C-alpha positions in Angstrom: 235.7 237.2 28.7 232.9 239.3 30.2 232.5 240.1 33.9 229.7 238.3 35.8 226.6 240.3 36.3 226.3 241.8 39.8 223.8 240.3 42.1 220.7 242.4 42.5 220.5 244.3 45.7 217.7 243.2 47.9 215.7 246.3 49.4 216.3 246.7 53.0 212.6 246.2 54.0 212.5 243.0 52.0 215.8 241.7 53.7 214.3 242.6 57.0 211.2 240.7 56.3 213.1 237.6 55.1 215.1 237.7 58.2 212.0 237.9 60.4 210.5 234.9 58.6 213.8 232.9 59.0 213.9 233.5 62.6 210.2 232.4 63.4 210.5 229.2 65.6 208.1 227.2 63.1 208.4 228.2 59.5 205.1 228.4 57.5 205.9 225.2 55.4 205.7 223.3 58.7 202.5 224.6 60.2 199.9 222.1 58.8 199.4 220.8 62.3 198.3 224.3 63.5 195.8 224.7 60.6 193.9 221.5 61.8 192.1 223.8 64.3 190.2 225.5 61.4 188.7 222.1 60.5 187.9 221.3 64.1 186.1 224.6 64.4 184.1 223.8 61.3 183.4 220.3 62.6 181.9 221.6 65.9 179.7 224.1 64.0 178.4 221.5 61.7 177.7 218.9 64.4 175.8 221.5 66.5 173.5 222.1 63.5 173.0 218.4 62.8 172.3 217.6 66.6 169.7 220.4 66.6 168.1 219.2 63.4 167.9 215.6 64.6 166.4 216.9 68.0 163.7 218.8 66.1 162.8 216.1 63.8 162.4 213.6 66.7 160.2 215.9 68.7 158.1 216.6 65.7 157.5 212.9 65.0 157.0 212.2 68.6 154.2 214.9 69.0 152.7 213.8 65.7 152.5 210.2 66.8 150.7 210.9 70.2 148.5 213.8 68.9 145.5 211.4 68.4 146.3 209.1 71.3 144.4 208.9 74.7 146.5 209.7 77.7 147.3 206.1 78.7 148.1 205.1 75.2 150.4 208.2 74.9 152.2 207.2 78.3 152.7 203.7 76.8 154.2 205.1 73.6 156.6 207.3 75.6 157.8 204.2 77.4 158.2 202.3 74.3 160.4 205.2 72.9 162.4 205.7 76.0 165.5 204.3 74.6 165.5 206.7 71.6 164.4 209.7 73.7 167.3 209.0 76.0 169.7 208.8 73.2 168.4 212.1 71.8 168.9 213.7 75.1 172.3 212.4 75.6 173.6 212.9 72.0 175.1 216.4 72.6 177.2 215.5 75.5 178.2 212.2 73.8 179.3 214.3 70.9 180.9 217.4 72.7 182.8 215.1 75.1 184.4 212.9 72.2 185.2 216.0 70.2 186.6 217.9 73.1 189.0 215.2 73.9 190.0 215.0 70.1 190.6 218.7 70.3 192.9 218.5 73.4 194.6 215.5 71.7 195.2 217.5 68.7 196.6 220.3 70.9 199.0 218.0 72.5 200.2 216.7 69.1 200.7 220.2 68.0 202.9 221.0 71.0 205.0 218.0 70.3 205.3 219.2 66.6 206.5 222.7 67.9 209.1 221.2 70.2 210.3 218.8 67.3 210.8 221.6 64.8 212.4 223.8 67.3 214.9 221.0 68.5 215.7 220.3 64.9 216.2 223.9 63.7 218.4 224.6 66.6 220.3 221.3 66.5 219.5 220.2 70.0 218.4 217.0 71.4 215.2 216.1 73.3 215.1 215.4 77.1 213.9 211.7 77.2 213.8 211.7 81.0 210.6 213.9 81.1 208.2 211.3 79.5 206.2 210.8 82.4 205.2 214.4 82.7 202.3 216.0 80.8 202.8 217.2 77.3 202.3 220.8 78.4 205.0 220.5 81.1 207.4 218.7 78.6 206.8 221.6 76.2 207.7 224.2 78.8 211.0 222.3 79.7 211.8 221.9 75.9 211.1 225.5 75.0 213.2 226.7 78.0 216.1 224.5 76.7 215.6 226.2 73.2 216.0 229.6 74.9 212.3 230.4 73.7 210.8 233.1 76.1 207.2 232.4 76.9 205.1 234.1 79.4 203.1 231.1 80.8 201.2 233.3 83.0 199.4 235.0 80.1 195.5 234.7 80.1 195.7 232.3 77.1 198.0 229.8 78.8 196.1 230.2 82.1 193.0 229.2 80.3 194.5 226.2 78.6 195.6 225.1 82.1 191.9 225.0 83.0 191.0 223.2 79.9 193.8 220.7 81.0 192.0 220.2 84.2 188.6 219.6 82.4 190.2 217.1 80.0 191.7 215.1 83.0 188.4 215.2 84.9 186.7 213.8 81.7 189.2 211.1 81.1 189.9 209.9 84.7 186.5 210.7 86.5 183.9 210.7 83.6 183.4 214.3 84.2 182.2 213.8 87.8 183.4 216.0 90.9 182.7 215.4 94.4 180.7 218.3 95.9 183.9 219.5 98.0 186.4 219.5 94.9 187.6 222.9 94.5 188.4 222.5 90.8 184.6 222.5 89.8 184.4 226.3 90.6 187.4 227.0 88.2 186.0 224.7 85.4 182.7 226.3 85.6 184.1 229.6 84.6 184.8 228.1 81.0 182.2 229.3 78.4 179.3 226.7 78.0 180.1 224.6 81.0 177.3 223.7 83.2 177.5 221.7 86.5 174.6 219.2 87.3 174.3 218.3 90.9 173.0 214.9 91.9 173.4 213.6 95.6 177.0 214.1 96.4 178.3 214.4 93.0 178.5 217.0 90.3 178.8 216.2 86.6 180.1 218.7 84.2 178.2 219.3 81.0 179.9 220.8 77.9 178.4 223.1 75.3 179.6 224.2 71.9 180.9 227.3 73.4 183.3 225.2 75.6 184.7 223.5 72.5 185.1 226.6 70.5 186.8 228.4 73.4 189.2 225.5 73.6 190.0 225.7 69.9 190.4 229.4 69.7 192.7 229.8 72.6 194.8 226.7 71.7 195.3 227.9 68.1 196.2 231.3 69.1 198.8 230.1 71.6 200.2 227.7 69.0 200.4 230.6 66.6 202.3 232.7 69.3 204.9 229.9 69.7 205.3 229.4 66.0 205.8 233.0 65.4 208.3 233.6 68.0 211.3 235.2 66.6 214.6 233.4 67.8 217.7 235.2 67.5 219.8 232.3 66.7 217.6 231.5 63.6 217.7 234.9 61.9 
């Protein structure tokens, strides 16, 4: 009878790396929901190109159509094309608003996934009493319960807080502020945001930079949570 072969010794640096990977709050195998943000980024870039192409095509066809018309005839044609002209002008905001809300919904889903994975790995139960709170607030409560140390005052999370205010304004007020609303000044600091004043109301307009800023800061913040090295998981 021969002795069993001794197990190979794992080099210290490899063992240390394995321990760090095990201790990460969200293992790589569960991170598909974070990688969705790369697809969202590509979608924003693609739609920006398509919208600009559509605008240029419409402008070219319109100018070609009225090139040989008299002034009155051209004005009549402009009235005839008013509905399509309005659509072309509104298309960017229709697209950016819908995509922005999808981006934020994807972020909220990702936060829920982070909490679900953390609770499962640490063998803890979720707190059902907080369901009326926002997803972000429930995440803070959940991660505190999981003893995950997060600096919510960091610039990235503060920026996400501003995006949350913008998302709420789009959902609950169609992106319209009163002139006295102090939040408009805060939201106006986001990249690509413009404020359009009309009477006593101010409408927020989004740009591609607004969406890309949201995607980047949300993706980076989620990665930071996922990479958190929890001592109880090492």
